[in-house]
C-alpha positions in Angstrom: 33.4 -24.5 18.8 35.6 -27.3 17.3 36.3 -28.7 20.8 32.6 -29.0 21.6 32.0 -30.7 18.3 34.7 -33.3 19.1 33.0 -33.8 22.5 29.8 -34.8 20.7 31.6 -37.5 18.6 30.4 -36.3 15.2 31.2 -39.6 13.4 28.9 -41.6 15.8 26.1 -39.1 15.3 26.7 -39.2 11.5 26.2 -43.0 11.7 22.8 -42.5 13.4 21.8 -39.9 10.9 22.8 -42.2 8.0 21.0 -45.2 9.5 17.7 -43.4 10.0 17.9 -41.6 6.7 18.5 -44.8 4.7 15.7 -46.6 6.5 13.2 -43.9 5.5 14.5 -42.7 2.1 16.4 -45.8 1.0 13.9 -48.4 2.1 10.4 -47.1 3.0 9.8 -44.2 0.6 10.6 -46.1 -2.6 7.6 -48.4 -2.1 5.2 -45.5 -2.1 3.3 -46.7 1.0 1.5 -44.5 3.5 4.0 -43.3 6.2 3.5 -41.3 9.3 6.5 -39.1 9.1 6.6 -36.1 6.8 10.0 -34.7 5.8 9.6 -32.1 8.6 8.5 -34.5 11.3 11.2 -36.9 10.3 13.8 -34.1 10.7 12.5 -33.4 14.2 12.8 -37.1 15.1 16.4 -37.3 13.8 17.4 -34.1 15.6 15.8 -35.4 18.8 17.7 -38.7 18.5 21.0 -36.9 17.7 20.6 -34.6 20.7 20.0 -37.4 23.1 22.9 -39.4 21.7 25.2 -36.4 21.8 24.1 -35.7 25.4 25.0 -39.3 26.2 28.5 -38.8 24.8 29.0 -35.7 26.9 27.9 -37.2 30.2 30.0 -40.3 29.4 33.1 -38.1 29.0 32.3 -36.2 32.3 32.3 -39.4 34.3 35.3 -40.9 32.4 37.7 -38.1 33.1 40.0 -40.1 35.4 40.1 -43.1 33.1 40.6 -41.0 30.0 43.7 -39.4 31.5 45.3 -42.9 31.5 43.9 -44.3 28.3 44.0 -41.3 26.0 45.6 -38.3 27.7 46.1 -36.3 24.5 42.3 -36.6 23.6 40.9 -35.5 27.0 38.6 -32.6 26.7 36.4 -32.4 29.8 38.5 -31.0 32.7 41.3 -30.0 30.5 40.1 -27.9 27.5 36.4 -27.7 28.4 35.3 -27.1 32.0 33.2 -29.7 33.8 30.5 -27.1 34.4 30.3 -26.2 30.7 30.1 -29.9 29.8 27.3 -30.4 32.3 25.4 -27.4 30.9 25.8 -28.8 27.4 24.6 -32.2 28.5 21.5 -30.7 30.1 20.7 -28.5 27.0 21.1 -31.4 24.6 19.0 -33.8 26.7 16.2 -31.4 27.4 16.1 -30.4 23.7 16.1 -34.1 22.6 13.3 -35.0 25.0 11.3 -31.9 24.1 11.5 -32.6 20.4 10.6 -36.2 21.1 7.3 -35.1 22.7 6.7 -33.0 19.6 7.3 -35.8 17.0 5.3 -38.3 19.1 2.3 -36.0 19.0 2.8 -35.2 15.3 2.4 -38.9 14.5 -0.6 -39.2 16.8 1.1 -41.5 19.3 1.9 -39.3 22.4 3.1 -42.4 24.4 6.0 -42.8 22.0 7.6 -39.8 23.8 8.6 -42.3 26.5 11.1 -43.7 24.0 13.2 -40.5 24.2 12.8 -40.2 28.0 13.9 -43.8 28.5 16.8 -43.5 26.1 18.1 -40.4 27.8 17.8 -42.0 31.3 19.5 -45.2 30.1 22.5 -43.2 28.7 22.8 -41.4 32.0 22.7 -44.7 34.0 25.2 -46.2 31.6 27.7 -43.4 32.2 27.2 -43.3 35.9 26.6 -46.9 36.9 25.9 -49.5 34.3 29.3 -49.1 32.5 31.1 -50.5 35.5 29.0 -53.7 35.5 30.5 -56.7 33.8 29.2 -57.0 30.2 26.0 -55.1 31.1 27.3 -51.7 29.9 28.4 -53.3 26.6 24.9 -54.8 26.1 23.1 -51.5 27.0 25.0 -49.2 24.7 24.9 -51.8 21.8 21.1 -52.2 22.4 20.7 -48.4 22.1 22.7 -48.4 18.8 20.4 -51.1 17.4 17.3 -49.3 18.7 18.2 -46.1 16.9 17.5 -48.0 13.6 14.2 -49.4 14.9 12.9 -45.8 15.4 11.8 -45.9 11.7 9.4 -48.7 12.6 8.0 -47.1 15.7 7.5 -43.6 14.3 7.0 -44.1 10.5 5.4 -47.5 9.9 3.5 -48.3 13.1 1.3 -45.2 13.3 0.5 -45.5 9.5 -0.2 -49.2 9.2 -3.5 -49.3 11.2 -5.8 -49.0 8.2 -3.4 -50.5 5.5 -2.6 -53.9 4.2 0.0 -55.0 6.7 1.9 -57.5 4.5 4.5 -55.0 3.1 4.8 -53.2 6.4 5.7 -56.4 8.2 8.2 -57.3 5.5 9.9 -53.9 5.8 9.8 -54.1 9.6 11.5 -57.5 9.3 14.3 -56.0 7.2 14.9 -53.1 9.6 14.9 -55.6 12.5 17.7 -57.6 10.9 19.8 -54.5 10.4 19.1 -53.4 14.0 20.3 -56.8 15.2 23.4 -56.6 13.0 24.2 -53.1 14.4 23.8 -54.4 17.9 26.1 -57.3 17.2 28.9 -55.4 15.5 28.7 -52.6 18.1 29.0 -55.2 20.8 32.2 -56.5 19.1 33.5 -52.9 19.1 32.6 -52.3 22.8 34.5 -55.5 23.8 37.5 -54.5 21.5 37.5 -51.0 23.1 37.5 -52.6 26.6 40.7 -54.4 25.6 42.2 -51.2 24.3 41.3 -49.4 27.6 42.1 -52.1 30.0 44.8 -50.1 31.9 42.5 -47.1 32.6 39.6 -49.3 33.5 41.6 -51.2 36.1 42.6 -47.9 37.8 39.0 -46.7 37.6 37.6 -49.8 39.3 35.7 -51.0 36.2 34.7 -54.6 35.8 35.2 -55.5 32.1 35.8 -58.7 30.2 39.5 -58.2 29.7 39.9 -57.5 33.5 37.9 -60.6 34.5 38.9 -63.1 31.8 42.2 -61.6 30.7 43.2 -60.0 27.4 43.9 -63.3 25.6 40.6 -64.9 26.3 38.7 -61.7 25.5 40.6 -61.4 22.2 39.5 -65.0 21.4 35.9 -63.9 22.0 36.3 -61.0 19.6 37.9 -63.4 17.0 35.1 -65.9 17.3 32.5 -63.1 17.0 34.3 -61.8 13.9 34.2 -65.3 12.3 30.5 -65.7 13.2 29.8 -62.3 11.6 31.7 -63.3 8.5 29.8 -66.6 8.3 26.5 -64.7 8.7 27.3 -62.3 5.9 28.4 -65.1 3.5 25.4 -67.2 4.5 23.0 -64.3 3.8 24.7 -63.5 0.5 24.6 -67.1 -0.8 21.0 -67.7 0.0 19.4 -64.3 -0.4 21.4 -62.2 -2.8 22.0 -64.6 -5.8 19.4 -62.6 -7.8 21.2 -59.3 -7.4 24.8 -59.6 -8.6 25.9 -56.1 -7.5 24.6 -56.6 -4.0 26.0 -60.1 -3.8 29.5 -58.8 -4.8 29.2 -55.8 -2.4 28.3 -58.1 0.6 31.0 -60.7 -0.1 33.9 -58.4 -1.0 33.2 -55.1 0.7 31.6 -56.3 4.0 32.9 -59.9 4.1 36.4 -58.9 3.0 36.6 -56.2 5.6 35.4 -58.7 8.3 38.1 -61.1 7.1 40.8 -58.4 7.5 39.4 -57.6 10.9 39.6 -61.2 12.1 43.1 -61.7 10.8 44.3 -58.5 12.4 42.5 -59.4 15.7 44.5 -62.7 15.7 47.8 -60.8 15.5 46.8 -57.9 17.8 48.9 -57.4 20.9 49.4 -53.7 21.6 46.9 -50.9 22.4 47.4 -49.3 19.0 46.4 -52.6 17.4 43.1 -52.7 19.2 42.5 -49.0 18.5 42.9 -49.9 14.8 40.5 -52.8 15.2 37.9 -50.5 16.8 38.1 -48.1 13.8 37.9 -51.1 11.4 34.6 -52.1 13.1 33.3 -48.5 12.5 34.0 -49.1 8.8 32.2 -52.5 8.9 29.2 -50.9 10.4 29.3 -48.1 7.8 29.5 -50.6 5.0 26.6 -52.6 6.4 24.4 -49.5 6.8 25.2 -48.4 3.2 23.7 -51.7 1.9 20.3 -50.5 3.1 20.1 -48.3 0.1 20.1 -51.3 -2.2 18.3 -53.9 -0.2 14.9 -52.8 -1.5 15.7 -54.6 -4.8 15.2 -57.9 -2.9 11.6 -57.1 -1.8 
């Protein structure tokens, strides 16, 4: 059971759960506006999203077996501790369940066409694992877009179906906030994908992948990550200075917790040379994304 749980990458799923939960209960609900998702239908949407994301993790591991034997031999599960057939069956179960629940929640909010969101996401994760991942930068963009899109689900399923007969002013302001967080999630996940490509460069070469470190070299790709880190740090400080001066706690949180961690990341990226260094940077970006998401619980004080 524990092996299958590891295969699903529980931390990544927890991040999706946290993001969608904070959007609804940390941002939307406190304003007392009319929303489309009840607690029950929200739970169905979250489970559907998690199932499709987990299925994507499984199919990714199935097609990455050869590369994972080189990059992380001690962590290989599919083909070593879990059979490929069992992994495929789990992928099919999770994807069918996710799409099926997607149909249910789309009908519950009165927008059946929204079920296409779950179908397209599942298809894109399959294409990513089997084809898009090998295309230069395309795979990084696709998976990062899906991470950002998981945050936008709150707009599509909670705000959009309920705002038709309401004053749209507050709905649009809330949508704007969620969009900014989705873009931030996309950006920092893209940084992490590029960092992971540096970490996995040896296996990717043997697997015929076409990644930035292979095409540009590790030094140039590392420079891109450092520049992205500095731009991210500048963006956080810019936002804190111009938007958060009214809320001291949130200002301090953004500057010291998020900005400070980004500064540490950039300094460590400058000195990174070995695979273990880039693995540490990848984990640091997970922390940065977690800290960014946590601020969603306080951002309502600005609106």
